[in-house]
C-alpha positions in Angstrom: 6.7 16.2 -12.9 7.6 13.5 -15.1 10.4 11.9 -14.3 9.8 12.6 -10.9 10.5 10.4 -8.3 8.0 10.4 -4.8 7.6 8.4 -1.9 4.9 8.1 0.4 4.6 6.5 3.7 1.1 4.8 4.7 0.7 4.3 8.5 -1.5 2.3 10.1 -2.6 1.7 13.7 -4.0 -2.6 14.5 -7.1 -1.8 16.2 -8.1 -5.0 16.6 -7.6 -7.6 19.3 -5.0 -10.1 17.4 -1.6 -9.6 15.5 -2.2 -8.4 12.1 0.5 -9.4 9.8 1.0 -8.4 6.1 1.2 -11.3 3.5 1.8 -8.6 0.7 1.5 -5.9 -0.4 1.1 -4.8 -4.7 0.3 -2.1 -6.8 1.0 -1.2 -10.8 4.7 -1.4 -12.3 4.9 2.1 -11.6 5.1 1.6 -7.9 7.5 -0.4 -5.5 6.3 -1.2 -2.6 7.9 -2.0 1.0 6.0 -3.0 4.3 6.2 -3.8 8.0 6.7 -7.8 7.9 6.9 -8.5 11.6 3.3 -9.0 13.3 1.9 -5.6 14.1 0.4 -6.0 18.0 -3.4 -4.7 19.1 -2.6 -1.0 19.3 0.6 -0.7 18.0 2.0 1.1 14.4 2.9 0.0 11.5 4.2 1.2 8.0 4.0 0.5 4.5 6.1 2.6 1.7 5.4 3.7 -1.3 8.2 4.8 -4.2 6.4 6.3 -7.5 8.2 6.2 -10.5 7.0 9.0 -13.2 9.6 8.2 -15.9 7.0 5.5 -17.3 4.2 8.0 -17.8 3.0 10.9 -20.3 2.2 15.0 -19.4 -1.1 14.9 -18.6 -1.7 11.0 -17.4 -4.0 10.2 -14.6 -2.9 8.0 -12.3 -5.9 6.4 -10.4 -4.9 3.1 -8.5 -4.5 0.8 -5.4 -2.1 -0.7 -3.1 -3.6 -4.4 -2.2 -3.1 -4.8 1.3 -3.2 -8.5 1.8 -3.1 -9.5 5.5 -2.2 -13.3 6.7 -4.9 -13.0 8.7 -8.1 -14.7 8.0 -11.9 -13.5 8.3 -13.2 -15.1 11.2 -16.4 -15.5 9.3 -15.6 -16.6 5.2 -11.7 -17.9 6.5 -10.4 -15.8 3.6 -7.7 -13.3 3.8 -8.4 -9.7 5.0 -7.6 -7.1 2.0 -7.2 -3.5 2.2 -7.0 -1.1 -0.2 -4.8 2.3 -0.7 -6.4 4.4 -2.9 -3.5 6.8 -4.4 -4.3 9.7 -7.5 -1.5 11.5 -9.6 -1.2 13.3 -12.7 1.5 13.7 -14.4 3.0 17.2 -15.8 6.0 18.9 -17.6 
């Protein structure tokens, strides 16, 4: 509902063979994020906490957006940072 604040925790497991470190997470201005900043060892879990603020939205708005997760780790083949997207959707009601 418009004016509500919603929190969600995305949990992930490092299924690789080396430590994974999140460099930055980004989303729209209606979302604030906090994430695991220490390296996540293989087999361990990390979290991304998302706080969604509906006050800037209007009833009837449909929010289809992404949280971009950019790792400090590089793709071995290309040398580029590894990027993941977490998709979320919200439908604002009165």
